[in-house]
N, C-alpha and C positions, 0 to 999 in steps of 0.2 A: 502496500500502501505505500503511493506515494501522495505529499500534499502538498499543495500549491503549485501554481500555474507555472512560476517559475523551473521548480526542480520538474514537471512533468514534462515540460518541453524537451528538457535535457535527456528524459529516456528517450522521447519519438525521436530524437535526433543520432540515439545509439543502435544497435545489435539488439537491445531490448523490445519483446512486441508488449505495447501498451494495449489493454482489453478493453474498459471501459472508464473513460472518465464521467465524475457526477459532479454535476457543477449550479450554482445558484442562477438564478436569469441575470443578475448582472455583468455576470464575467461571460456570458456568450458572446459577445462582438470579437472576444479574445481568442476565443476555440475555433472561431469561423476559417481559421488559414491553417489549420492543423487539420492532419490525414482523416479524409473518410473513410477509411479500412476501421478506423475505430469507434465503438461503439457509445453515442453518448446520452447523459441520465441528465434531464434537469430534474434538479429537486431543489424544496424549501430550502433554506437557512438552519431552520430547526432541525430538519431532519441529516445534517450537512453535521450538524454539531454533535451531534448524536453517534453518529458512525465515527466523528473526526476524534484522535490520541491527544490532542493539541487542546492546553486550556483558551486559546484564542483563536478558531479553528481558520484553516487558510480558505480562498476561494473556491480551491477545487479538490477534489479528491480522485487519483487513479489508482483502479489495482492493473498490476505490471507482472506479466510471465516470469516466474522466475527461471533463468536458461541453465542452459545443462553446458556447462564448461568443458571444454574438453581436459583431459588431465594432464597437467603439467608434467615434463619431464626433463631431463638434465640439457636439454637441445634447447629448450625453448626459455630453459635460464642462462642460457650462454651471452655474455658480450651486453649486458645489463646489469641494476642493481636491482633485487626484490625484498620484500620485506617480509619477514616470518614471524607472528606472533604467537607466543609460547602464553596460552593460559588469559589473555586479556578476557576481562569481564564487566565492565563498565560500558553500555552503549553509546555512552557520548564519548568516551575516550576511542573507540573502535570507529563510531563515524567522523570523528575529527582526524584521526589518523589516515581513513580513507582521504578523505577529502585534502589533506597534505599530499599524499600520496602523488594524489591528481597533480597537485600544484605543482611539483618537481618533477613532473612524467613517469613516475612507477607508476607500473602499468599491472603488478604482479603482487598480491598481496597472499601468505600463503597461512593461513590458520590452525592452529592444533586443533583436537575432534572438540576440546572442551571451551574454543574462546565464543565470546557470543554470538547469536547469530547479525550476519550482514543482514539480513531481511527482518529485522525485528525493525518496530515501525520507529524506535527512536533513535535506531541505529541511521536507518535511510532520510531521516529526518537532519539528525548531526550532516550528512554529509554534504549537503545543498546543491544534489544532483550529482558530484563525484562519483558516487556508488556507477552511473552507468556508462564510467570509462575506464575504472578497474576492475580486471579479473581476481575475483576471491576465491579460495580453493581452500576446504576442508580435509585433512589428511593427516596420519601420522606423520609429526613432523621430523623424527631421527632416519625415516627411510627415504623421503625427499631428499633431506639436507646430505645424508652420506653420499647418495646416489648422482647429485650435481657436481661433488667435486669440484668446486666452487669455493674460493677466500668465504669466509663467515665470522663475520664480526656480530660479536657479542655486548650488551650494554653491562660492564660488571662494575663493582666500586674497587675493584684493586685493577683498575683496565690500563693501559697506556691513554695518556692525552689523547683526546679527540682531535683537535685543532693542530698536532704536529703529526698526525697518524697519514700515511700515504696509503688510499683507498682502492689506489690504481683505476679499473674501468669495467669490472665488474665483480660479481658478490653476493652476498645473502646477510643482509643484517635483521638481527635477530634481536627482540623486544621482547620483555617478559612479562609476568601477572603482578598487578600494582601492588601487592601486598609481598610476595614471595620471590619477584625477580623470575630468574629462567632457572626452571630445573636445572637437578645433576644431572640427570641423563643426555640434555643437551648442552649443557655448558661443556660438556665433554668433547664435543663434536665444532666447537667453538674453535678458529686458529689466529685470531685474534681478540682479545679482548680491547675494549676501549672504555673510557668515561668520561664524563663533562666533569670537568673539575668544578670544585666548590670555592667559590670565592666567599660567600657572601654566610649564614648559620643556618640556613634551611635544612631539615634533616633531609629531605629526597625532594625529586620534582615528579611531575605529573606523567603520565606513561606517555600522554600526546604529546606535550612539551618536549619532552626528548626525545619522541620520533623524530620531530620538526626539527632539533637541533641536528639531530644526524643528517637526516636527506640535506639539509643544509649543506653539511661538509662532505656528502658522496659527492652531490652535487657541482662545488666551488671549483671543485681544478676548471670546468668546461668554461669558467668564464675568467684564467687566470694566465 
């Protein structure tokens, strides 16, 4: 379920298939230019409020078919950076990470099977449409990491300074659970431990913020 005209448009312009758009009468003129292959259902604002997951409902809600992505393999992960999420639980964090990945041109996010569902309405809302451009895969992490045979960067407290790390041109960036970090069996597969040096006194960084900083460093070399 995708809420809001702008986010819905992102999915229409992607490989996703929008099934039905439920909308109030006042938004109808904005929808006239959209594909006629989509089902349009005009409903009252009261009905829209009943089905919305938001405190302040948007102007339209769409149901979108969940795609069956091709399973990732070591070949499709070559010559690029991909994110690996180990047990990220908060929908807002995952949504922000997806949006961040889209900003930095990262098209693959590989999630552990216990990571929050990317199609949770709260996650979809937090991506602000970026979910339409990022391939999300849920799998057993150890298997895909081992098979990829790529550099594996893991965010750990005892890692090397991220700002002096040479990331090269490809690899996997592993981000851990909000409270427990990266699991020991996945840590064992990390080939380069990195850390964001702390200057102040905060105990930790939010995983979505940490991911944004890491993604910025991954792509920084392209602009130097």
